[in-house]
C-alpha positions in Angstrom: -0.1 -0.2 -0.1 1.5 3.5 -0.7 2.1 6.1 1.8 -0.8 8.3 2.5 -0.8 11.7 4.6 -3.7 13.7 5.4 -3.5 16.8 7.1 -6.3 19.4 7.9 -5.5 23.2 8.9 -8.8 23.4 11.3 -7.5 23.3 14.7 -10.5 21.1 15.9 -9.9 18.5 13.3 -7.5 15.6 14.1 -4.6 15.0 11.6 -4.3 11.2 10.7 -1.2 9.6 8.9 -1.0 6.0 7.4 2.2 4.6 6.2 2.8 1.1 4.9 6.1 -0.6 5.6 6.8 -4.3 5.6 3.0 -4.9 5.1 2.3 -3.4 8.6 -0.1 -0.6 8.6 1.0 2.4 11.1 -1.4 5.2 11.9 -0.6 8.3 14.3 -3.1 11.0 15.0 -2.4 14.2 16.8 -3.9 17.7 16.6 -3.4 20.2 13.7 -2.2 22.9 15.9 0.5 20.7 17.3 1.2 19.7 13.5 1.5 23.4 12.5 4.1 24.0 15.3 6.1 21.2 14.4 6.2 22.2 10.5 6.9 26.0 11.3 9.7 24.8 13.7 11.2 23.0 10.9 11.5 25.4 8.4 13.6 28.4 9.9 13.1 30.5 6.6 10.8 33.1 8.3 11.3 36.3 10.7 8.8 38.4 12.7 5.4 38.2 14.3 3.3 40.8 12.7 5.8 42.4 10.0 7.0 38.7 8.8 9.1 38.0 6.1 10.0 34.7 4.5 13.1 34.3 2.1 13.8 31.9 -0.4 16.0 31.0 -3.2 19.7 29.7 -3.5 22.9 31.3 -4.4 23.1 29.8 -7.7 19.5 29.2 -8.4 17.4 31.3 -10.7 17.2 34.2 -8.3 16.4 35.0 -4.8 13.9 36.9 -3.2 11.3 37.6 -0.1 7.6 37.5 0.8 6.8 40.4 3.0 3.5 39.9 4.9 2.1 42.7 7.3 3.2 45.6 5.7 0.4 48.7 6.3 -1.4 50.0 3.6 -1.4 53.2 1.8 2.4 53.7 1.9 3.9 55.1 -1.1 6.8 52.6 -2.2 9.4 52.3 -5.0 11.8 49.9 -6.1 14.6 52.6 -6.3 14.0 53.1 -2.8 14.4 49.5 -2.1 17.6 49.2 -5.0 19.7 52.0 -2.7 20.0 49.3 0.1 20.6 46.6 -2.1 23.3 48.4 -4.0 25.2 48.9 -0.7 24.9 44.8 -0.2 25.6 43.7 -3.6 28.8 42.2 -4.8 31.7 43.6 -6.9 31.8 46.8 -5.0 35.4 47.0 -4.4 38.8 44.9 -4.5 37.5 43.7 -1.1 34.4 42.3 -1.5 33.7 39.1 -3.8 34.1 40.0 -7.6 30.9 38.3 -8.5 29.3 40.8 -10.8 25.6 40.9 -9.9 23.5 43.9 -10.4 20.9 42.9 -8.0 18.0 44.5 -9.7 15.0 44.1 -7.7 11.5 43.3 -8.9 8.4 43.9 -7.2 6.1 41.3 -8.0 3.1 41.9 -5.8 1.4 44.1 -3.0 1.4 47.4 -4.7 -1.0 49.5 -7.0 0.0 50.4 -10.4 1.1 53.8 -8.9 3.2 52.2 -6.1 0.9 52.3 -2.9 0.9 49.2 -0.5 -2.0 47.4 -0.5 -1.5 45.8 2.7 -1.4 42.4 1.2 1.8 40.3 0.6 4.6 42.3 -0.9 6.9 39.6 -3.1 10.2 40.9 -4.4 12.6 39.0 -6.7 16.4 39.5 -7.6 17.4 37.2 -10.5 20.9 35.5 -10.5 22.7 36.4 -13.4 26.5 35.6 -12.8 26.7 32.5 -11.1 29.8 30.0 -11.9 28.8 26.8 -10.6 31.6 25.1 -12.6 33.6 26.7 -9.5 32.2 24.1 -7.1 31.1 21.1 -9.4 34.4 20.6 -11.3 36.8 20.2 -8.6 37.2 18.7 -5.0 34.7 21.2 -3.6 31.9 18.7 -4.8 32.4 16.1 -2.6 34.9 17.6 0.2 33.7 20.0 3.1 35.0 23.5 3.2 36.3 23.8 6.9 34.0 25.8 9.2 31.4 26.1 6.5 27.6 24.9 6.7 28.4 22.3 3.9 28.8 19.6 6.4 26.0 20.4 8.7 23.5 21.0 6.1 24.4 17.5 4.7 23.8 16.0 8.1 20.6 17.9 8.4 19.3 17.4 5.0 21.1 14.3 3.7 21.3 16.6 0.5 22.9 20.1 -0.3 23.1 22.7 -2.8 26.9 22.2 -3.5 27.0 25.4 -5.9 27.5 28.6 -4.1 26.5 27.1 -0.9 22.8 27.2 -1.8 20.8 28.7 1.2 24.1 29.2 3.5 25.3 31.8 1.1 25.3 35.4 2.0 23.2 35.9 -1.2 20.1 34.6 0.8 20.2 38.1 2.6 19.3 39.9 -0.5 15.6 39.3 0.9 16.2 40.6 4.1 17.9 43.9 2.6 14.9 44.3 0.6 12.2 43.9 3.3 14.5 45.9 5.4 14.4 48.9 3.2 10.4 49.0 3.6 10.9 48.5 7.3 13.4 51.4 7.2 10.7 53.6 5.5 7.9 52.9 7.9 10.1 53.5 10.9 11.3 56.9 9.3 7.7 57.8 8.8 6.5 56.7 12.4 8.9 58.6 14.6 12.0 59.6 12.6 13.8 56.5 13.3 17.2 56.3 11.8 19.4 53.1 11.5 22.9 53.4 10.7 25.7 50.7 11.1 29.5 50.9 10.5 32.6 48.8 10.6 34.0 49.0 14.2 36.7 46.6 14.0 38.8 44.8 11.4 41.0 41.8 13.3 42.7 43.9 16.2 42.1 47.4 14.7 39.6 49.5 16.2 37.8 52.8 15.2 38.4 55.4 17.1 36.6 58.9 17.9 33.1 57.9 16.3 30.3 59.9 17.9 27.3 57.5 17.8 25.0 60.6 18.0 26.2 62.4 14.9 27.8 60.2 12.3 25.9 59.9 9.2 25.8 57.4 6.2 27.6 59.7 4.3 30.5 59.2 6.8 30.0 55.5 6.5 30.1 55.2 2.9 32.9 57.6 2.3 35.4 54.8 2.2 35.2 50.9 0.8 35.7 49.8 4.5 32.5 51.4 5.7 34.1 53.1 8.7 33.1 56.8 9.4 36.7 57.2 11.2 38.7 57.9 8.0 42.3 57.2 9.7 41.2 54.0 11.0 39.4 52.9 7.8 42.8 53.4 6.1 44.7 51.1 8.5 41.9 48.6 8.2 41.9 48.8 4.4 45.6 48.0 4.5 45.2 44.9 6.7 42.3 43.6 4.4 44.6 44.1 1.5 47.6 42.3 3.2 45.2 39.2 4.2 43.5 39.2 0.7 46.8 38.7 -1.3 47.5 35.6 0.7 44.3 34.0 -0.1 43.2 34.3 3.3 40.3 36.2 5.2 39.7 38.4 8.2 36.7 39.1 10.8 35.7 41.8 12.6 32.8 43.8 14.2 30.0 45.9 13.0 28.3 48.5 15.3 24.7 49.5 14.7 22.9 52.5 16.2 19.0 53.1 16.0 18.2 57.0 16.9 15.0 58.2 17.9 13.5 54.8 19.0 10.6 55.7 21.5 10.4 54.2 24.8 8.5 51.2 25.5 9.3 48.9 22.6 10.0 45.1 23.7 8.5 42.8 26.5 9.6 41.1 29.6 11.1 38.0 29.7 11.4 35.8 26.3 10.6 38.8 24.0 13.0 41.3 25.3 14.0 43.7 22.6 17.6 42.7 23.0 16.9 39.1 22.6 14.9 39.7 19.4 17.7 41.8 18.1 20.4 39.3 19.0 18.2 36.7 17.4 17.7 38.6 14.1 21.6 39.6 13.8 22.9 36.1 14.7 21.0 34.9 12.1 23.2 36.7 9.5 25.8 34.5 8.1 29.4 34.5 9.8 27.9 36.3 12.6 29.4 34.9 15.8 28.9 37.3 18.7 26.3 40.0 19.7 26.4 42.8 22.4 23.9 45.1 23.7 25.2 48.5 25.0 28.5 48.0 27.1 28.0 44.3 26.4 31.0 42.2 28.0 32.9 45.2 28.8 30.0 45.9 31.4 31.0 43.2 33.1 34.1 44.9 34.2 32.1 47.7 35.9 30.7 47.9 39.5 27.0 48.6 39.7 27.8 52.2 40.4 30.0 52.5 37.4 27.6 50.8 35.1 24.2 52.4 35.9 22.8 55.0 33.7 21.5 57.6 36.1 18.4 59.2 35.2 17.9 63.0 34.8 15.4 65.4 33.6 16.2 67.2 30.5 16.3 70.9 30.8 15.1 71.5 27.6 12.3 69.0 27.1 11.3 67.9 30.4 11.6 64.2 29.3 13.3 61.6 31.4 16.7 61.0 30.2 20.0 58.9 31.3 23.2 60.8 31.7 25.2 57.8 30.1 23.8 55.0 27.8 25.8 51.8 29.0 22.5 49.9 28.5 22.6 50.5 24.9 19.0 52.1 24.9 17.6 49.1 26.6 16.8 48.3 30.1 14.7 45.3 31.3 14.4 44.4 27.8 12.3 47.5 26.8 13.4 50.5 25.0 14.3 53.5 27.0 14.2 56.3 24.3 18.0 56.7 24.1 19.7 55.5 21.2 19.8 51.5 20.9 23.5 50.5 20.4 24.5 47.2 19.2 27.6 45.3 18.4 27.7 42.0 15.8 30.9 40.0 15.5 31.5 38.3 12.3 34.0 35.7 11.9 36.6 35.4 9.0 35.2 34.0 5.5 35.1 30.3 5.4 36.1 29.6 1.8 39.7 30.7 1.2 42.4 30.0 -1.0 44.8 28.2 0.9 45.1 24.4 1.5 43.1 23.2 4.6 42.6 19.7 5.8 39.0 18.3 5.7 37.0 15.2 4.9 34.9 14.3 1.8 31.2 13.1 2.0 32.1 9.4 2.1 34.5 9.9 4.9 37.9 10.1 3.2 40.5 12.7 4.7 41.7 15.0 1.9 43.1 18.5 1.5 41.2 21.4 -0.1 42.0 24.5 -1.5 38.7 26.9 -2.0 37.7 27.9 -5.5 35.3 30.4 -6.5 34.6 34.1 -5.8 34.5 35.3 -1.9 34.7 38.0 0.2 38.3 38.3 2.0 36.2 40.4 4.8 32.4 40.3 5.1 32.3 43.3 7.2 31.5 46.0 4.4 28.9 44.4 3.0 27.5 43.2 6.5 26.7 46.7 7.3 23.3 46.7 5.4 22.7 43.4 6.5 22.6 44.5 10.0 20.9 47.7 9.5 18.0 45.7 7.9 17.7 43.0 10.6 17.5 45.8 13.2 14.9 47.7 11.2 12.7 44.5 10.5 13.2 43.6 14.1 12.0 47.5 15.4 9.2 47.8 13.1 7.8 44.4 14.2 8.1 45.6 17.9 6.3 48.9 17.1 3.4 46.9 15.3 3.1 44.6 18.4 3.1 48.0 21.0 0.5 49.4 18.7 -1.7 46.3 19.1 -1.2 45.5 22.7 -0.7 48.8 24.7 -2.1 51.6 22.3 -5.1 49.7 21.0 -7.3 51.8 23.4 -6.5 55.5 24.4 -5.2 56.1 27.5 -7.7 58.2 29.6 -5.3 58.5 32.6 -4.8 62.4 33.8 -1.6 63.7 32.4 -0.2 64.1 35.9 -0.9 60.6 36.9 1.0 59.0 33.7 4.7 58.4 34.2 6.8 61.6 32.7 7.5 60.7 28.9 11.1 59.1 28.4 13.8 59.7 25.5 15.1 61.9 22.9 12.1 62.5 20.9 9.2 63.3 23.5 8.2 66.4 25.2 8.0 66.0 29.1 6.7 67.7 32.2 9.7 67.0 34.3 11.9 69.5 36.5 12.0 70.5 40.0 8.8 71.9 41.5 10.5 74.2 43.8 13.9 75.9 43.7 16.7 74.2 45.5 18.7 71.3 45.2 17.2 67.9 44.2 15.8 65.8 46.9 17.9 62.7 47.9 15.2 59.6 48.6 16.6 56.8 50.2 15.0 53.5 49.0 14.9 49.7 50.3 14.4 47.3 47.3 14.2 43.7 47.9 14.4 41.6 44.6 14.2 37.9 44.7 16.9 35.8 42.5 
């Protein structure tokens, strides 16, 4: 008897599966809601709750793209706006990126009116692959040997089959869909609260950028050099190091810092949906990402509580509640506090290099492999728009969840009874009610662990 599978999407209906093996009929039943959960957990190609994306396509397939669901209606959107971010991500930009020559021209297939107004329905975007060279992978040892520290071996272990040419879904080419959707998220955030998201290269190897003011640097500063570091002197030293590594057939990693300005207080949630937890998941999903820090991150562990705490004060110009320092990186208790959100993402060196390395073949034979194909000697310059996109997608999702849960109904509480507004973009009513020095309050707090 042939195997049969019956599924129902109705939550109240039982799913039945029947399989024939050695003339024995085996039947299993479970609820469709449990089935949907299992299927969703097993896919791993979607991100977001309300503003949700699903990326698709392989590096050497016909193309890559994204389905974006949850975009608000009545927003004017053009392909040129999306193309700006894709051009910053595309290969072949300079000598320190992969020489693969792709225009990465985006096509918007659905979700817009003929005059470019979002319908509120899914937006599908496609970028066709034009310059793939599969022979770089299929006509040599890379067809059977696993690249050290690459996803080749683990994809094979999981699926029992893999897209050899270009690495398939493990290629950074997958991020095209994220960056395209991130451009839409960026536009929504800008219109909502003038939110600005900017990333830059902080570190290449042990060379760190100096003298960067996270409150004032611009995208023009970032894009003024091929490293994408707004500190020109440091960028020159970084470029020299990358060139040295590139010429030896090797690769180098480093750190990307991202700043989100004008983020309102209140985004995020306690416990499992903390804003920095979702940002960490978003950024750690980028190919080659190996570490994440929020605010002072690991450096903060070297400070005492007194040294690390961000003291509150009342902004004398706006009356809003602010913090004098920002070691928290704009997030406290998993919820944004209205200051700049600052995160750092560490990226490892590119796995595929032109030097010989020991590895094994698919059938378990030890061999030596020298990587072929076209690859970035340093992923950092192109990782900058990828990090920006994932931060934008996370923030717009949290904005929409905040509006749905906490702002569905008007807050009719008297103004005097509401908490004084927090952050850089609000007007508060704070300030000393009487002349004289601020009052010192002694408070006893007991917190369980």
